[in-house]
N, C-alpha and C positions, 0 to 999 in steps of 0.2 A: 789672306782670306781664309776663314775657317773651312774645314772639310765640308760642313753642311752647306754653306753658301756656295762653295766651289762646285758642289754637285748640282745644286739648283741651276746655276748659271751655265755650267758646262752642258747640262742636258738641253737647255734652251738653245745654245749655240749649235749643238748637233742637229736639232730639229730645223734649223735655218739653212743648213749647208746646201741641200739639194732642193731648195724652194725658191719661189720668186722673191723671197726676202733675203737672199744670201748676201746681198751687198750691205746689209745692216752690220755684218761682221767687220766691216771696215772701221766702225766706230764703237760698237756696243761693248766688246770685251774691255777696252780701255776705260770706258765710262763706268762699268761695274767695278773695275779695280779701284778707280778713284773713289767711288761711293763707299766701298768697303774700308778704305783708308781714312776717309775724311768726314763721312756723313752719317755714320751709324748712330742710332738712338742710344742713349745711356743705358736703357733697359734691354737692349737687343740681345746681348750675350746671355742674360738671364732667361729671356724668352726662349732662346735656342736650347738652353739646358733643359727647360721644362718640356719643350717639344721632344727632346730625345728620350724623355721618360714616358711618353705615351706608349702604351702596350701595343704590341703587334697582334692584330686580329686577322681573321679570315672571313670577311663578309660573305654571306651566302647569296646576297643579291645587291644590286646597285640600280637605282632609278635616277636617271638624269633627264628623262623625257618629260615627266610630269611633276617632278620635285627634285630636290637633292637629298636622296635618302640612301643610306649606306648600311647594309646589314640589318639584322633584327636583334631583339633583346635575347633571343634564344641562342645566338651565336657566341655569347660570352656569359660568364657567371656574374653574380651580383657584385662580387668584389671588384672584378675588372670594370664593370659598368660604372661603379662609383669612383673608381680610380680615374677613368677617362673623364667623367663629368667634373671631378675636382680639378684636374689639370686644365681642362678647357675653360673653366671659370677663372683661371689665372690670366686669361687673355681677354677679359672683359674691358670695355664694353663691346658687345657684339651688336653692330648696327644694321648690317644687311644680311638677309637670309629669308626664310628659316632653313635650318639644316636638321636632318634626322639621322642619328648615328647610334646604331645598336640600341634602339629604344629610348635614347636621350633626345629630347626635343629642344634644340637650341632656338628659343623663341626670341628672335632678334627685334630690335626697335622697329624696323621697317618690314612690312610684308612685301618684300621684293618680288615674290612670286606673283602678286597681283599686278605689279608693274609689267612683269614679263608677259603675263596673260593679255595685257592691253597692247603690248608692242608686237608680239610674235605673229599675229594674223596678218599684219600689214607689210611685212618685209619679204625680200626675196629669200628663197630657200638657202639655208646656210650649208647645205650638203656640199662637201669637198671645197669649201671656201676658206681663204685665209682671213682671219678676223682679228681686229684690234678693238679692245675695250678700254677707252680712255677714262681714267678715274674709276677704276674697277671695284674699289672698296675691297671687301674680303673675298670677292670672286664668285658670289652667288650666280650672277648672270653669266659668267664665263662657263660655269658647269652646265647651265642650261643651253648655251651655244654649242658646247661639245655634244650635248644630248641631241641636238638637232643635226648632228653629222658633220660639223665643221672639220676641216682638215688640220688647221693649226689655229689655236686661240692664244693670243698674247694679251695680257692685261697689264696696264701701267698705272701706278699710283704711288706717290711719294710717301704715303703714310705707312710706316714700318710695322705697326701693329697689324694692319691689314695683310701685309706679307706673311706674317706669322700665322694669322688665322687661316689664310689660304692654304698654307703648307700643313697645318693641322688637319684640315679636311683631306687634302691630297694624300697625306700619309696613309690614311685608311683606304681611300679608293685605289691607290697603287697596289694594295695587297689583294685586290679583287680581280675578277676577270674583265672588268670594264677598262677601256683604253684610257690611259692618263699620261702617255709620253708626249703628247702634242698639245699640252696646255701649260702655260708658263706665266709667271708674275714677275715683272721687273719694277724695282723701286725707283721710278723716275717720272718726270712730267713730260708732256708732249713737247714742251719747249726745248727739251734736251734731245729730242730725236732728230736725226737727219731726215730730210724729205725723201721717203722711200718710194712713194708713188706706186705701191705694189699691193696693198691690201684690197681684197674684194669688198669687204664690208667694214666700216668703222662705226662703232657705237660711242656716243657721248651722252651719258644719262646722269643729269644732276651736276653739271660742271659749269656750263656757260655763264650762269649768273654769279659765279665766284670770280670771274675774270674782269680785271679793270679795262682790258681792251678786247671786247667780244669779237670784233672783226679780225684781229690778229689770230685769235684762238680758232675761229672758223676757218681761216686760211691754213692754219696748222693742221686741222683735221683734213682739209682738202688735199694737202701735200702728202698725206699718207695713203691716199686712194689711187688706184689705177684708173685710167680713163674708163668711164662708164660705171665705176664702182659706186657702192651705195653708202650714203651717210644716214645713220639713224640717230636723230637728235632729240633728246628729252630734256625739257627745261621748264623753269617757272615762267609763266606768262601773265599778262593782264589783258583785260578786255579793251578793245579799241580798234582804230583804223591803222593804216600803214604808217601814220606819223606818230603813233602812240608808243612811248617808251617811259617806263617809270624808273627813275634813279632814286633809290632809297636813301634815307639819311644815314646817320651813324649805324643804325641797326635796322634789320628787317626780320621780324619774328625772332628777335633776340640774337640773330646772327650778325656779326660785325662785317663779314666778308661777302656781302651781297652788293652787287653793283647795278647792273642793268636788267630790267624785266620788260622785254618788249611784248607787244601784241603779236599774235601769230601772223597777222598781215605784215607788220614791220619786219619780223624775222624772215618771212618769205622774201621780202625785198632785199634784205641783207644777203641772203643766200644767192639770189639771182644776180646781184651785183658782183659776187665773188666767183661766179662761173659754175653754179649748179643749175640743173634743169630738172624737169619732172618733179617739181616741189609740191608736196601734198601734206596737208595737216590731217593726220589719221586718227588722232585721239585728243580730247581735252577732258580733264578730270580734276575735280577738287579733292585735295588730300583730306581724308577723313581721320577722325580720332581712332578708328579701328585699324587704319593702315600704318600710322606712325604713333607709337606710344611707348611708355616705359614698361619694362618687363623684368623678370628676375635675372635676365642676361644683359640688361641695360637699365640700370636702376636710377639714373639721374633724370633731370627734366626732359620732357619731350613736347610734342605739338600742343597738347592742351594747356601747357604752361606758357606758350608763346602767343596764344590767342586771347582776345578780349573776353573775359568771363561773362560779360553782359551781352556780347554779340560775337559769336564765333565766326561770323563772315568777315571779321576784321582781325588783323594782328593786334598785339598789345600796343603797338605804336600807332595804330589807326589806318594801316594800309590794307588793301584787299588781302584776304586770307589766301594761303598758297593754292594756286591753280597751276596744273602742269599740263603741258602739251607734248605730243610726239609728232615730229616732222620727219618725213623721209624724202630724200633727194638724191640725185645722181650727179656725179662729176661729168661735165661735158668732155 
């Protein structure tokens, strides 16, 4: 394992030692060692070299409470600012954000801050909680969770470019006065995790519909929660009653890996059958062309290309356009 990866994972292990998550150390180090030897992306070492070229700065301020903003443009000279921007563009596409870094606005495909604003008012306080973000992407929501006072934030996602993007941001925050020792990204899926039954809050935002077996996935989420712990589930849904579930054909909004889109009523039944209680639908929202779009930091096709140009209430395949719901529930 390279020195860089070794540092990332060792720091994570240290944060687990005296926590309710300490039993994860029975399996996690061996898994990360296997990942390093067998699963690394062909571009990974190049990305790490680019990461190491990012200049060290001293951010004068960090805001994780209302955004993810690090430093100001006055903290660095124009040359350093252009150097940072050029290196970060080597990690495109940037899908989840936005991030503001020394006056550089990383305008990501998704306005993930809008999603967080819809979720945050409805969840239990994250202060001093151990939090798991399943399918964390580049880590935008993880930083907002830390900004809410979480004790330990762990994000998991098998996409290795997201791991690099997360550490690009963390590299700057770690040089500030903001705490960054208790936030970690692990390149794995939840199916690889032992049932810890120890997290206070588990987030799954934008993952359920990618799973062939949604019930197994929901059970895996439950297996990571302590008794009474809170699940925050955000996913694509369709209108209908408790018997309504759409199974898309080969593609949904041009995505091949979309399986089941339940109604909120059906999803509530699923959660109840699996042993969740206090199940409540706290938000339903249609994704707009302002919330998901192509930008200079994500230049390929985005939502407008996946909708019927004659009727944007339908996907290009004729299904209902993306509608997303947030459901909060507690483990019995």
